[in-house]
C-alpha positions in Angstrom: -54.1 -189.7 150.5 -54.3 -186.6 148.3 -54.3 -183.5 150.4 -54.5 -180.8 147.6 -53.9 -180.4 144.0 -52.8 -177.1 142.3 -52.7 -176.2 138.7 -51.6 -172.7 137.4 -52.1 -171.9 133.7 -51.0 -168.6 132.0 -52.3 -167.3 128.6 -52.2 -164.2 126.5 -55.2 -162.7 128.2 -55.7 -164.4 131.5 -54.1 -166.5 134.2 -56.0 -169.2 135.9 -55.3 -171.2 139.0 -57.2 -174.4 139.9 -57.1 -175.7 143.5 -58.7 -179.2 144.3 -59.2 -179.8 148.0 -60.6 -183.3 148.8 -63.4 -183.5 151.6 -62.9 -187.4 151.7 -61.5 -190.0 149.1 -64.3 -189.4 146.5 -65.7 -185.8 146.9 -63.9 -182.5 147.0 -64.1 -178.9 146.0 -62.5 -177.4 142.8 -61.8 -173.7 143.0 -61.2 -171.8 139.7 -59.6 -168.3 140.0 -59.3 -166.3 136.7 -57.3 -163.0 136.5 -58.0 -160.9 133.5 -54.6 -159.5 132.5 -56.2 -157.4 129.7 -57.3 -154.9 132.2 -55.2 -152.5 134.1 -56.8 -153.3 137.4 -56.5 -157.2 136.6 -59.7 -158.2 138.1 -60.3 -161.7 139.3 -63.2 -164.1 139.7 -63.4 -167.1 141.7 -65.9 -170.0 141.1 -66.3 -173.3 143.2 -67.4 -176.7 142.0 -68.1 -179.9 143.9 -66.5 -182.8 142.3 -67.2 -186.4 142.8 -64.3 -188.7 141.5 -65.2 -191.8 139.9 -61.8 -193.4 140.5 -60.3 -191.9 143.7 -56.4 -191.3 143.4 -54.2 -193.2 145.7 -50.5 -192.5 146.4 -49.4 -195.6 144.5 -51.5 -195.2 141.5 -51.7 -191.3 141.2 -51.7 -190.4 137.4 -51.7 -186.6 136.7 -53.3 -186.8 133.3 -56.1 -189.2 134.4 -56.8 -187.0 137.4 -56.9 -183.8 135.4 -59.0 -185.5 132.6 -61.6 -186.5 135.3 -61.7 -183.1 136.8 -62.1 -181.1 133.8 -64.7 -183.5 132.4 -67.0 -183.0 135.4 -66.1 -179.2 135.9 -66.4 -178.5 132.1 -70.1 -179.6 132.3 -70.8 -177.0 135.0 -69.7 -174.1 133.0 
């Protein structure tokens, strides 16, 4: 069973971290934290999204790309 999924992405003006924590096999919380590196104080913002997976990952069949595609497809609709 998936316990947590973390992704960290760095760009020219910001750094973003995504942490997906499942509540059960199909529903979980995705937290998005973005740090604005263009300002001296480097302020951050955090947003949370409830995600319902259409095809829950299993240990045997986990596919990184499919999992990310599903997360971002759902999370992208909420922005």
